[in-house]
N, C-alpha and C positions, 0 to 999 in steps of 0.2 A: 503493501498499498505505501502508494508515495504522496504524502502531504507537502502543498509548497505554499510560500508567504505569496499573498497579492496584496494588490491596493484596496485600499478602504472604499472606493468606487466604485468596483468589483465584488467586493465582498458583497457589498449593499443590494446588489443587484440582483443573486445568487441566490441572496437570502431569503429575497423578498419574491423567487419563481417558485424555492421551498417552502415556503410559509404560504402560497396557493396551494401546492399538493398534499399537506399534513396541517391536521386542526391539532395537532398534538405540538408540532411546530409554532402557530400560528398563538397557542393557546398559551408558552411558556416559551416562549424565545423575545427577547427585545425588540418594540418598533424601528424604524428607520429612525422616529425622528427623535426615540428614547441611547438610538441607538447616537445620534447626531451630538449628542450633551456630553459624551464622553471624549477623552482623551484618548485614540489609540494609539499605541505604539507601535503596533502588527497583526494584520490579520493573515491566517491559512488557510487555505483550505486543500482536498482530499483531489487528482487528481480528475475525479469526474464532476469537481464541482455540486456534488451532493451532500455533501458534508463538509462543518467547518467550524472557527471558532476565534475569535479576536483576543487581545491580549490587552490595557488598557496601560499607560505611562504608568499606574503605583501596580502593573500585576496583576492587577486580579482577571482570570479568563472569565467572559463572557460571552454570550451567541454560541457559546456549545451544542451544535444542531447534528443532525443528523437524516437522511432519508433512508439510511442502509441500515438492518436489524444486523449487530456487530460491533461496529467499528468505535463506538463511546470507549474503549479502555487504550486502545493506542491514539484516539483522539487526546486525554486525558494522557496521557503517557507524554503525546510530544506539545503539549501545551508546559506541559510542569519543564518538560526539557528545554523548552525557550523561554524560559524567565516565566510562568507562570506562580504564583507564590499565595493567592489566594480566589475566594468565587462568593456567590454568594446564589447559596440557595434555597427554591422558591417551594419544594415538592418536596416532603417530608420522606417520601418515596425515594427519591434520588441519594436521600445522605448516604445509607449503605454504600450503593456504588460506587463517590465520589469516595469513599473511607475506604474502600477497596482499593484504591487508585491512589494514598497517597496524601490523602485530605484527615483532617481534622475537624469537626467541629469545636466554634470560638465560644460561642454565641446562639443563644437561641431568643430570637424577638418574638413575642406574638403580634398577631394583628389585628391592630383597634377590628371592633365589630366586626373580627369574625376568629372563637375560642379554639378552633377545630385547628386555623391556620397560623404555623407558625415559618416564619424565615430564620437558617439555618446558614449564620457567618463561616464561612471555614478557611482554614489556611493547609496548607500544607506540613506533611510532617518537617519537623528538625531533623537534623543528622542524626539528633542522639535519638531521640524518639526513633529512627529509622532501626535504627541496632537494637534497642531493645524489641521491638520487636520480631524481628532478623532470629536475632538469640531467642525471645519467645516461641515463635515458631519450628526451630529446633531442637528445642523443648517437648514440645509439646508433641512430634513427628516421633521423638525416642519413647514417649510416655504412650502413643497408642502403637508400636512397633513391636513391646517389651509386651504391653497386654493383651492385643489383639490377636 
């Protein structure tokens, strides 16, 4: 899978087409007007233009989207490798996905007038946190092997 950097204009055009094809993208990804308010550092898209994301000057990953099932993890890993250090997750169902891919919840924010919904502010793991997770995974696998 090749992910390449594209101009903001190209990203916005392809995102607009993706929004037309997917209700999920329409409901969960920033609009063009919201995107215009951000200071974008870089935008990236898959070579077929059906998946992509941007990184703001502050390191926030925004507008992660895909029309192709199974690309999310590679996109997130690419974003981290290219400077993404935070994100805001508006869907509680995606928190576990982001946690599996190197992010941790830093803050949970209640949404006024909607008690069931929360916004999750997430950041990438520090090197120390990554090491702890790696050692824990090794220990867990050793216990499973010995007791399994």
